[in-house]
mmCIF file as gemmi writes it, N, C-alpha and C atoms, coordinates in Angstrom:
data_model
loop_
_atom_site.group_PDB
_atom_site.id
_atom_site.type_symbol
_atom_site.label_atom_id
_atom_site.label_alt_id
_atom_site.label_comp_id
_atom_site.label_asym_id
_atom_site.label_entity_id
_atom_site.label_seq_id
_atom_site.pdbx_PDB_ins_code
_atom_site.Cartn_x
_atom_site.Cartn_y
_atom_site.Cartn_z
_atom_site.occupancy
_atom_site.B_iso_or_equiv
_atom_site.pdbx_formal_charge
_atom_site.auth_seq_id
_atom_site.auth_asym_id
_atom_site.pdbx_PDB_model_num
ATOM 1 N N . MET Axp A 1 ? 0.852 -1.158 0 1 0 ? 1 A 1
ATOM 2 C CA . MET Axp A 1 ? 0 0 0 1 0 ? 1 A 1
ATOM 3 C C . MET Axp A 1 ? 0.905 1.23 0 1 0 ? 1 A 1
ATOM 4 N N . GLU Axp A 2 ? 0.581 2.176 -0.833 1 0 ? 2 A 1
ATOM 5 C CA . GLU Axp A 2 ? 1.429 3.357 -0.894 1 0 ? 2 A 1
ATOM 6 C C . GLU Axp A 2 ? 1.013 4.387 0.161 1 0 ? 2 A 1
ATOM 7 N N . GLN Axp A 3 ? 1.968 5.202 0.559 1 0 ? 3 A 1
ATOM 8 C CA . GLN Axp A 3 ? 1.737 6.167 1.624 1 0 ? 3 A 1
ATOM 9 C C . GLN Axp A 3 ? 0.689 7.214 1.248 1 0 ? 3 A 1
ATOM 10 N N . GLN Axp A 4 ? 0.548 7.509 -0.02 1 0 ? 4 A 1
ATOM 11 C CA . GLN Axp A 4 ? -0.434 8.477 -0.471 1 0 ? 4 A 1
ATOM 12 C C . GLN Axp A 4 ? -1.851 8.107 -0.029 1 0 ? 4 A 1
ATOM 13 N N . ALA Axp A 5 ? -2.089 6.821 0.173 1 0 ? 5 A 1
ATOM 14 C CA . ALA Axp A 5 ? -3.41 6.359 0.593 1 0 ? 5 A 1
ATOM 15 C C . ALA Axp A 5 ? -3.823 6.982 1.927 1 0 ? 5 A 1
ATOM 16 N N . MET Axp A 6 ? -2.87 7.279 2.791 1 0 ? 6 A 1
ATOM 17 C CA . MET Axp A 6 ? -3.197 7.905 4.073 1 0 ? 6 A 1
ATOM 18 C C . MET Axp A 6 ? -3.762 9.31 3.864 1 0 ? 6 A 1
ATOM 19 N N . ARG Axp A 7 ? -3.254 10.026 2.894 1 0 ? 7 A 1
ATOM 20 C CA . ARG Axp A 7 ? -3.767 11.374 2.603 1 0 ? 7 A 1
ATOM 21 C C . ARG Axp A 7 ? -5.112 11.305 1.873 1 0 ? 7 A 1
ATOM 22 N N . ARG Axp A 8 ? -5.242 10.333 1.005 1 0 ? 8 A 1
ATOM 23 C CA . ARG Axp A 8 ? -6.473 10.217 0.217 1 0 ? 8 A 1
ATOM 24 C C . ARG Axp A 8 ? -7.655 9.736 1.044 1 0 ? 8 A 1
ATOM 25 N N . TYR Axp A 9 ? -7.378 8.917 2.048 1 0 ? 9 A 1
ATOM 26 C CA . TYR Axp A 9 ? -8.424 8.35 2.893 1 0 ? 9 A 1
ATOM 27 C C . TYR Axp A 9 ? -8.082 8.628 4.363 1 0 ? 9 A 1
ATOM 28 N N . PRO Axp A 10 ? -8.202 9.883 4.785 1 0 ? 10 A 1
ATOM 29 C CA . PRO Axp A 10 ? -7.818 10.24 6.156 1 0 ? 10 A 1
ATOM 30 C C . PRO Axp A 10 ? -8.552 9.394 7.198 1 0 ? 10 A 1
ATOM 31 N N . GLY Axp A 11 ? -7.789 8.889 8.151 1 0 ? 11 A 1
ATOM 32 C CA . GLY Axp A 11 ? -8.349 8.108 9.245 1 0 ? 11 A 1
ATOM 33 C C . GLY Axp A 11 ? -8.604 6.647 8.931 1 0 ? 11 A 1
ATOM 34 N N . LEU Axp A 12 ? -8.507 6.259 7.678 1 0 ? 12 A 1
ATOM 35 C CA . LEU Axp A 12 ? -8.788 4.871 7.298 1 0 ? 12 A 1
ATOM 36 C C . LEU Axp A 12 ? -7.636 3.947 7.674 1 0 ? 12 A 1
ATOM 37 N N . ILE Axp A 13 ? -6.435 4.43 7.525 1 0 ? 13 A 1
ATOM 38 C CA . ILE Axp A 13 ? -5.234 3.624 7.784 1 0 ? 13 A 1
ATOM 39 C C . ILE Axp A 13 ? -4.463 4.265 8.928 1 0 ? 13 A 1
ATOM 40 N N . GLN Axp A 14 ? -4.099 3.475 9.884 1 0 ? 14 A 1
ATOM 41 C CA . GLN Axp A 14 ? -3.31 3.975 11.003 1 0 ? 14 A 1
ATOM 42 C C . GLN Axp A 14 ? -1.831 3.98 10.606 1 0 ? 14 A 1
ATOM 43 N N . PRO Axp A 15 ? -1.071 4.991 11.06 1 0 ? 15 A 1
ATOM 44 C CA . PRO Axp A 15 ? 0.359 5.051 10.701 1 0 ? 15 A 1
ATOM 45 C C . PRO Axp A 15 ? 1.123 3.773 11.032 1 0 ? 15 A 1
ATOM 46 N N . GLN Axp A 16 ? 0.83 3.159 12.175 1 0 ? 16 A 1
ATOM 47 C CA . GLN Axp A 16 ? 1.553 1.927 12.527 1 0 ? 16 A 1
ATOM 48 C C . GLN Axp A 16 ? 1.219 0.79 11.566 1 0 ? 16 A 1
ATOM 49 N N . GLN Axp A 17 ? 0.025 0.796 10.999 1 0 ? 17 A 1
ATOM 50 C CA . GLN Axp A 17 ? -0.329 -0.215 9.994 1 0 ? 17 A 1
ATOM 51 C C . GLN Axp A 17 ? 0.395 0.074 8.683 1 0 ? 17 A 1
ATOM 52 N N . MET Axp A 18 ? 0.411 1.325 8.275 1 0 ? 18 A 1
ATOM 53 C CA . MET Axp A 18 ? 1.071 1.714 7.03 1 0 ? 18 A 1
ATOM 54 C C . MET Axp A 18 ? 2.557 1.367 7.067 1 0 ? 18 A 1
ATOM 55 N N . HIS Axp A 19 ? 3.188 1.608 8.192 1 0 ? 19 A 1
ATOM 56 C CA . HIS Axp A 19 ? 4.637 1.448 8.287 1 0 ? 19 A 1
ATOM 57 C C . HIS Axp A 19 ? 5.066 0.11 8.887 1 0 ? 19 A 1
ATOM 58 N N . SER Axp A 20 ? 4.14 -0.83 9.005 1 0 ? 20 A 1
ATOM 59 C CA . SER Axp A 20 ? 4.501 -2.146 9.534 1 0 ? 20 A 1
ATOM 60 C C . SER Axp A 20 ? 5.394 -2.883 8.537 1 0 ? 20 A 1
ATOM 61 N N . LEU Axp A 21 ? 6.227 -3.756 9.038 1 0 ? 21 A 1
ATOM 62 C CA . LEU Axp A 21 ? 7.121 -4.519 8.16 1 0 ? 21 A 1
ATOM 63 C C . LEU Axp A 21 ? 6.344 -5.29 7.101 1 0 ? 21 A 1
ATOM 64 N N . GLU Axp A 22 ? 5.174 -5.742 7.449 1 0 ? 22 A 1
ATOM 65 C CA . GLU Axp A 22 ? 4.344 -6.503 6.507 1 0 ? 22 A 1
ATOM 66 C C . GLU Axp A 22 ? 3.972 -5.668 5.283 1 0 ? 22 A 1
ATOM 67 N N . ASN Axp A 23 ? 3.868 -4.358 5.435 1 0 ? 23 A 1
ATOM 68 C CA . ASN Axp A 23 ? 3.434 -3.492 4.344 1 0 ? 23 A 1
ATOM 69 C C . ASN Axp A 23 ? 4.57 -2.802 3.601 1 0 ? 23 A 1
ATOM 70 N N . LEU Axp A 24 ? 5.79 -2.908 4.083 1 0 ? 24 A 1
ATOM 71 C CA . LEU Axp A 24 ? 6.895 -2.203 3.438 1 0 ? 24 A 1
ATOM 72 C C . LEU Axp A 24 ? 7.436 -2.986 2.245 1 0 ? 24 A 1
ATOM 73 N N . ARG Axp A 25 ? 7.726 -2.259 1.164 1 0 ? 25 A 1
ATOM 74 C CA . ARG Axp A 25 ? 8.317 -2.848 -0.039 1 0 ? 25 A 1
ATOM 75 C C . ARG Axp A 25 ? 9.407 -1.909 -0.531 1 0 ? 25 A 1
ATOM 76 N N . GLY Axp A 26 ? 10.503 -2.469 -0.951 1 0 ? 26 A 1
ATOM 77 C CA . GLY Axp A 26 ? 11.553 -1.685 -1.573 1 0 ? 26 A 1
ATOM 78 C C . GLY Axp A 26 ? 11.522 -1.889 -3.075 1 0 ? 26 A 1
ATOM 79 N N . ILE Axp A 27 ? 11.712 -0.812 -3.808 1 0 ? 27 A 1
ATOM 80 C CA . ILE Axp A 27 ? 11.745 -0.899 -5.27 1 0 ? 27 A 1
ATOM 81 C C . ILE Axp A 27 ? 13.186 -0.649 -5.709 1 0 ? 27 A 1
ATOM 82 N N . PRO Axp A 28 ? 13.834 -1.662 -6.288 1 0 ? 28 A 1
ATOM 83 C CA . PRO Axp A 28 ? 15.219 -1.488 -6.73 1 0 ? 28 A 1
ATOM 84 C C . PRO Axp A 28 ? 15.34 -0.336 -7.734 1 0 ? 28 A 1
ATOM 85 N N . THR Axp A 29 ? 16.465 0.348 -7.687 1 0 ? 29 A 1
ATOM 86 C CA . THR Axp A 29 ? 16.713 1.505 -8.55 1 0 ? 29 A 1
ATOM 87 C C . THR Axp A 29 ? 16.446 1.184 -10.014 1 0 ? 29 A 1
ATOM 88 N N . GLU Axp A 30 ? 16.889 0.033 -10.476 1 0 ? 30 A 1
ATOM 89 C CA . GLU Axp A 30 ? 16.736 -0.309 -11.893 1 0 ? 30 A 1
ATOM 90 C C . GLU Axp A 30 ? 15.273 -0.515 -12.302 1 0 ? 30 A 1
ATOM 91 N N . ALA Axp A 31 ? 14.4 -0.754 -11.339 1 0 ? 31 A 1
ATOM 92 C CA . ALA Axp A 31 ? 12.981 -0.953 -11.653 1 0 ? 31 A 1
ATOM 93 C C . ALA Axp A 31 ? 12.14 0.282 -11.355 1 0 ? 31 A 1
ATOM 94 N N . ASN Axp A 32 ? 12.731 1.303 -10.76 1 0 ? 32 A 1
ATOM 95 C CA . ASN Axp A 32 ? 11.966 2.445 -10.278 1 0 ? 32 A 1
ATOM 96 C C . ASN Axp A 32 ? 11.194 3.167 -11.381 1 0 ? 32 A 1
ATOM 97 N N . SER Axp A 33 ? 11.837 3.511 -12.48 1 0 ? 33 A 1
ATOM 98 C CA . SER Axp A 33 ? 11.138 4.321 -13.49 1 0 ? 33 A 1
ATOM 99 C C . SER Axp A 33 ? 10.033 3.544 -14.192 1 0 ? 33 A 1
ATOM 100 N N . ARG Axp A 34 ? 10.264 2.29 -14.536 1 0 ? 34 A 1
ATOM 101 C CA . ARG Axp A 34 ? 9.239 1.552 -15.271 1 0 ? 34 A 1
ATOM 102 C C . ARG Axp A 34 ? 8.156 0.987 -14.36 1 0 ? 34 A 1
ATOM 103 N N . LEU Axp A 35 ? 8.5 0.69 -13.116 1 0 ? 35 A 1
ATOM 104 C CA . LEU Axp A 35 ? 7.526 0.086 -12.212 1 0 ? 35 A 1
ATOM 105 C C . LEU Axp A 35 ? 6.864 1.142 -11.332 1 0 ? 35 A 1
ATOM 106 N N . HIS Axp A 36 ? 7.643 1.771 -10.5 1 0 ? 36 A 1
ATOM 107 C CA . HIS Axp A 36 ? 7.096 2.71 -9.52 1 0 ? 36 A 1
ATOM 108 C C . HIS Axp A 36 ? 6.548 3.967 -10.173 1 0 ? 36 A 1
ATOM 109 N N . LEU Axp A 37 ? 7.281 4.562 -11.073 1 0 ? 37 A 1
ATOM 110 C CA . LEU Axp A 37 ? 6.868 5.828 -11.659 1 0 ? 37 A 1
ATOM 111 C C . LEU Axp A 37 ? 5.934 5.661 -12.848 1 0 ? 37 A 1
ATOM 112 N N . SER Axp A 38 ? 5.644 4.446 -13.23 1 0 ? 38 A 1
ATOM 113 C CA . SER Axp A 38 ? 4.775 4.238 -14.379 1 0 ? 38 A 1
ATOM 114 C C . SER Axp A 38 ? 3.643 3.263 -14.052 1 0 ? 38 A 1
ATOM 115 N N . ARG Axp A 39 ? 3.938 1.991 -14.036 1 0 ? 39 A 1
ATOM 116 C CA . ARG Axp A 39 ? 2.881 0.978 -13.875 1 0 ? 39 A 1
ATOM 117 C C . ARG Axp A 39 ? 2.112 1.128 -12.561 1 0 ? 39 A 1
ATOM 118 N N . LEU Axp A 40 ? 2.832 1.154 -11.459 1 0 ? 40 A 1
ATOM 119 C CA . LEU Axp A 40 ? 2.157 1.257 -10.167 1 0 ? 40 A 1
ATOM 120 C C . LEU Axp A 40 ? 1.4 2.578 -10.033 1 0 ? 40 A 1
ATOM 121 N N . ARG Axp A 41 ? 1.998 3.649 -10.503 1 0 ? 41 A 1
ATOM 122 C CA . ARG Axp A 41 ? 1.349 4.964 -10.402 1 0 ? 41 A 1
ATOM 123 C C . ARG Axp A 41 ? 0.021 4.972 -11.153 1 0 ? 41 A 1
ATOM 124 N N . ILE Axp A 42 ? 0.013 4.418 -12.366 1 0 ? 42 A 1
ATOM 125 C CA . ILE Axp A 42 ? -1.21 4.353 -13.174 1 0 ? 42 A 1
ATOM 126 C C . ILE Axp A 42 ? -2.273 3.52 -12.466 1 0 ? 42 A 1
ATOM 127 N N . GLU Axp A 43 ? -1.875 2.369 -11.954 1 0 ? 43 A 1
ATOM 128 C CA . GLU Axp A 43 ? -2.83 1.476 -11.283 1 0 ? 43 A 1
ATOM 129 C C . GLU Axp A 43 ? -3.414 2.131 -10.029 1 0 ? 43 A 1
ATOM 130 N N . TRP Axp A 44 ? -2.549 2.741 -9.219 1 0 ? 44 A 1
ATOM 131 C CA . TRP Axp A 44 ? -3.041 3.401 -8.008 1 0 ? 44 A 1
ATOM 132 C C . TRP Axp A 44 ? -3.943 4.577 -8.366 1 0 ? 44 A 1
ATOM 133 N N . ASN Axp A 45 ? -3.578 5.369 -9.35 1 0 ? 45 A 1
ATOM 134 C CA . ASN Axp A 45 ? -4.428 6.488 -9.751 1 0 ? 45 A 1
ATOM 135 C C . ASN Axp A 45 ? -5.797 6.004 -10.223 1 0 ? 45 A 1
ATOM 136 N N . ASP Axp A 46 ? -5.819 4.906 -10.961 1 0 ? 46 A 1
ATOM 137 C CA . ASP Axp A 46 ? -7.093 4.329 -11.401 1 0 ? 46 A 1
ATOM 138 C C . ASP Axp A 46 ? -7.923 3.875 -10.201 1 0 ? 46 A 1
ATOM 139 N N . PHE Axp A 47 ? -7.263 3.261 -9.229 1 0 ? 47 A 1
ATOM 140 C CA . PHE Axp A 47 ? -7.971 2.827 -8.026 1 0 ? 47 A 1
ATOM 141 C C . PHE Axp A 47 ? -8.588 4.026 -7.307 1 0 ? 47 A 1
ATOM 142 N N . TYR Axp A 48 ? -7.795 5.08 -7.101 1 0 ? 48 A 1
ATOM 143 C CA . TYR Axp A 48 ? -8.306 6.265 -6.414 1 0 ? 48 A 1
ATOM 144 C C . TYR Axp A 48 ? -9.498 6.863 -7.153 1 0 ? 48 A 1
ATOM 145 N N . SER Axp A 49 ? -9.429 6.901 -8.475 1 0 ? 49 A 1
ATOM 146 C CA . SER Axp A 49 ? -10.534 7.458 -9.268 1 0 ? 49 A 1
ATOM 147 C C . SER Axp A 49 ? -11.802 6.619 -9.144 1 0 ? 49 A 1
ATOM 148 N N . SER Axp A 50 ? -11.638 5.311 -9.148 1 0 ? 50 A 1
ATOM 149 C CA . SER Axp A 50 ? -12.805 4.431 -9.105 1 0 ? 50 A 1
ATOM 150 C C . SER Axp A 50 ? -13.283 4.126 -7.683 1 0 ? 50 A 1
ATOM 151 N N . HIS Axp A 51 ? -12.504 4.517 -6.67 1 0 ? 51 A 1
ATOM 152 C CA . HIS Axp A 51 ? -12.866 4.262 -5.268 1 0 ? 51 A 1
ATOM 153 C C . HIS Axp A 51 ? -12.672 5.529 -4.423 1 0 ? 51 A 1
ATOM 154 N N . PRO Axp A 52 ? -13.45 6.569 -4.694 1 0 ? 52 A 1
ATOM 155 C CA . PRO Axp A 52 ? -13.248 7.812 -3.938 1 0 ? 52 A 1
ATOM 156 C C . PRO Axp A 52 ? -13.54 7.659 -2.441 1 0 ? 52 A 1
ATOM 157 N N . HIS Axp A 53 ? -14.305 6.641 -2.072 1 0 ? 53 A 1
ATOM 158 C CA . HIS Axp A 53 ? -14.638 6.397 -0.662 1 0 ? 53 A 1
ATOM 159 C C . HIS Axp A 53 ? -14.333 4.94 -0.314 1 0 ? 53 A 1
ATOM 160 N N . ALA Axp A 54 ? -13.134 4.499 -0.617 1 0 ? 54 A 1
ATOM 161 C CA . ALA Axp A 54 ? -12.743 3.1 -0.417 1 0 ? 54 A 1
ATOM 162 C C . ALA Axp A 54 ? -12.828 2.702 1.051 1 0 ? 54 A 1
ATOM 163 N N . THR Axp A 55 ? -13.126 1.435 1.26 1 0 ? 55 A 1
ATOM 164 C CA . THR Axp A 55 ? -13.066 0.868 2.604 1 0 ? 55 A 1
ATOM 165 C C . THR Axp A 55 ? -11.654 0.335 2.824 1 0 ? 55 A 1
ATOM 166 N N . LEU Axp A 56 ? -11.331 0.052 4.066 1 0 ? 56 A 1
ATOM 167 C CA . LEU Axp A 56 ? -10.024 -0.523 4.37 1 0 ? 56 A 1
ATOM 168 C C . LEU Axp A 56 ? -9.868 -1.869 3.67 1 0 ? 56 A 1
ATOM 169 N N . ASP Axp A 57 ? -10.916 -2.668 3.638 1 0 ? 57 A 1
ATOM 170 C CA . ASP Axp A 57 ? -10.84 -3.967 2.963 1 0 ? 57 A 1
ATOM 171 C C . ASP Axp A 57 ? -10.561 -3.806 1.469 1 0 ? 57 A 1
ATOM 172 N N . GLU Axp A 58 ? -11.199 -2.84 0.83 1 0 ? 58 A 1
ATOM 173 C CA . GLU Axp A 58 ? -10.948 -2.603 -0.599 1 0 ? 58 A 1
ATOM 174 C C . GLU Axp A 58 ? -9.51 -2.166 -0.831 1 0 ? 58 A 1
ATOM 175 N N . LEU Axp A 59 ? -9.018 -1.326 0.04 1 0 ? 59 A 1
ATOM 176 C CA . LEU Axp A 59 ? -7.643 -0.84 -0.085 1 0 ? 59 A 1
ATOM 177 C C . LEU Axp A 59 ? -6.643 -1.971 0.11 1 0 ? 59 A 1
ATOM 178 N N . LEU Axp A 60 ? -6.845 -2.78 1.122 1 0 ? 60 A 1
ATOM 179 C CA . LEU Axp A 60 ? -5.942 -3.904 1.379 1 0 ? 60 A 1
ATOM 180 C C . LEU Axp A 60 ? -6.009 -4.943 0.258 1 0 ? 60 A 1
ATOM 181 N N . GLU Axp A 61 ? -7.201 -5.169 -0.245 1 0 ? 61 A 1
ATOM 182 C CA . GLU Axp A 61 ? -7.366 -6.112 -1.36 1 0 ? 61 A 1
ATOM 183 C C . GLU Axp A 61 ? -6.619 -5.621 -2.598 1 0 ? 61 A 1
ATOM 184 N N . PHE Axp A 62 ? -6.709 -4.332 -2.885 1 0 ? 62 A 1
ATOM 185 C CA . PHE Axp A 62 ? -6.014 -3.783 -4.043 1 0 ? 62 A 1
ATOM 186 C C . PHE Axp A 62 ? -4.496 -3.859 -3.839 1 0 ? 62 A 1
ATOM 187 N N . ALA Axp A 63 ? -4.024 -3.536 -2.652 1 0 ? 63 A 1
ATOM 188 C CA . ALA Axp A 63 ? -2.589 -3.617 -2.37 1 0 ? 63 A 1
ATOM 189 C C . ALA Axp A 63 ? -2.088 -5.05 -2.547 1 0 ? 63 A 1
ATOM 190 N N . THR Axp A 64 ? -2.87 -6.021 -2.124 1 0 ? 64 A 1
ATOM 191 C CA . THR Axp A 64 ? -2.511 -7.428 -2.303 1 0 ? 64 A 1
ATOM 192 C C . THR Axp A 64 ? -2.467 -7.782 -3.786 1 0 ? 64 A 1
ATOM 193 N N . GLU Axp A 65 ? -3.424 -7.262 -4.544 1 0 ? 65 A 1
ATOM 194 C CA . GLU Axp A 65 ? -3.44 -7.493 -5.997 1 0 ? 65 A 1
ATOM 195 C C . GLU Axp A 65 ? -2.174 -6.915 -6.642 1 0 ? 65 A 1
ATOM 196 N N . MET Axp A 66 ? -1.758 -5.739 -6.212 1 0 ? 66 A 1
ATOM 197 C CA . MET Axp A 66 ? -0.541 -5.117 -6.749 1 0 ? 66 A 1
ATOM 198 C C . MET Axp A 66 ? 0.685 -5.956 -6.395 1 0 ? 66 A 1
ATOM 199 N N . ASP Axp A 67 ? 0.726 -6.51 -5.185 1 0 ? 67 A 1
ATOM 200 C CA . ASP Axp A 67 ? 1.826 -7.399 -4.803 1 0 ? 67 A 1
ATOM 201 C C . ASP Axp A 67 ? 1.888 -8.608 -5.723 1 0 ? 67 A 1
ATOM 202 N N . ARG Axp A 68 ? 0.716 -9.205 -5.982 1 0 ? 68 A 1
ATOM 203 C CA . ARG Axp A 68 ? 0.687 -10.389 -6.855 1 0 ? 68 A 1
ATOM 204 C C . ARG Axp A 68 ? 1.128 -10.039 -8.272 1 0 ? 68 A 1
ATOM 205 N N . LYS Axp A 69 ? 0.699 -8.906 -8.739 1 0 ? 69 A 1
ATOM 206 C CA . LYS Axp A 69 ? 0.957 -8.506 -10.119 1 0 ? 69 A 1
ATOM 207 C C . LYS Axp A 69 ? 2.396 -8.037 -10.338 1 0 ? 69 A 1
ATOM 208 N N . TYR Axp A 70 ? 2.942 -7.294 -9.38 1 0 ? 70 A 1
ATOM 209 C CA . TYR Axp A 70 ? 4.241 -6.647 -9.582 1 0 ? 70 A 1
ATOM 210 C C . TYR Axp A 70 ? 5.273 -7.01 -8.519 1 0 ? 70 A 1
ATOM 211 N N . GLY Axp A 71 ? 5.01 -8.018 -7.712 1 0 ? 71 A 1
ATOM 212 C CA . GLY Axp A 71 ? 5.845 -8.303 -6.559 1 0 ? 71 A 1
ATOM 213 C C . GLY Axp A 71 ? 7.217 -8.871 -6.82 1 0 ? 71 A 1
ATOM 214 N N . SER Axp A 72 ? 7.463 -9.466 -7.962 1 0 ? 72 A 1
ATOM 215 C CA . SER Axp A 72 ? 8.751 -10.145 -8.156 1 0 ? 72 A 1
ATOM 216 C C . SER Axp A 72 ? 9.966 -9.226 -8.114 1 0 ? 72 A 1
ATOM 217 N N . PRO Axp A 73 ? 9.932 -7.985 -8.651 1 0 ? 73 A 1
ATOM 218 C CA . PRO Axp A 73 ? 11.14 -7.166 -8.539 1 0 ? 73 A 1
ATOM 219 C C . PRO Axp A 73 ? 11.25 -6.414 -7.208 1 0 ? 73 A 1
ATOM 220 N N . LEU Axp A 74 ? 10.227 -6.485 -6.364 1 0 ? 74 A 1
ATOM 221 C CA . LEU Axp A 74 ? 10.255 -5.752 -5.099 1 0 ? 74 A 1
ATOM 222 C C . LEU Axp A 74 ? 11.117 -6.46 -4.066 1 0 ? 74 A 1
ATOM 223 N N . ARG Axp A 75 ? 11.502 -5.719 -3.05 1 0 ? 75 A 1
ATOM 224 C CA . ARG Axp A 75 ? 12.289 -6.266 -1.946 1 0 ? 75 A 1
ATOM 225 C C . ARG Axp A 75 ? 11.568 -6.024 -0.661 1 0 ? 75 A 1
ATOM 226 N N . PRO Axp A 76 ? 11.224 -7.059 0.098 1 0 ? 76 A 1
ATOM 227 C CA . PRO Axp A 76 ? 11.416 -8.467 -0.249 1 0 ? 76 A 1
ATOM 228 C C . PRO Axp A 76 ? 10.493 -8.866 -1.395 1 0 ? 76 A 1
ATOM 229 N N . GLU Axp A 77 ? 10.957 -9.843 -2.152 1 0 ? 77 A 1
ATOM 230 C CA . GLU Axp A 77 ? 10.186 -10.322 -3.294 1 0 ? 77 A 1
ATOM 231 C C . GLU Axp A 77 ? 8.866 -10.906 -2.814 1 0 ? 77 A 1
ATOM 232 N N . ILE Axp A 78 ? 7.8 -10.587 -3.51 1 0 ? 78 A 1
ATOM 233 C CA . ILE Axp A 78 ? 6.487 -11.143 -3.233 1 0 ? 78 A 1
ATOM 234 C C . ILE Axp A 78 ? 6.203 -12.155 -4.335 1 0 ? 78 A 1
ATOM 235 N N . PRO Axp A 79 ? 6.234 -13.45 -3.993 1 0 ? 79 A 1
ATOM 236 C CA . PRO Axp A 79 ? 6.066 -14.474 -5.035 1 0 ? 79 A 1
ATOM 237 C C . PRO Axp A 79 ? 4.67 -14.488 -5.633 1 0 ? 79 A 1
């Protein structure tokens, strides 16, 4: 889950949940422009547009979907 979600949905996500080890992902430098600045950004923007009043379950489900879809180059790798 990206940190921007806390600003978009105030009060929905607690800081300790956002910053828990379970939710942290590292994006290697070589993957940053094509993954983080392009694919993930587009997907998250689409989610925000289609879910202006998302629930925590919807947000967590989408974050899990992003892990499944793009998790292999992330650190730790999400199989």
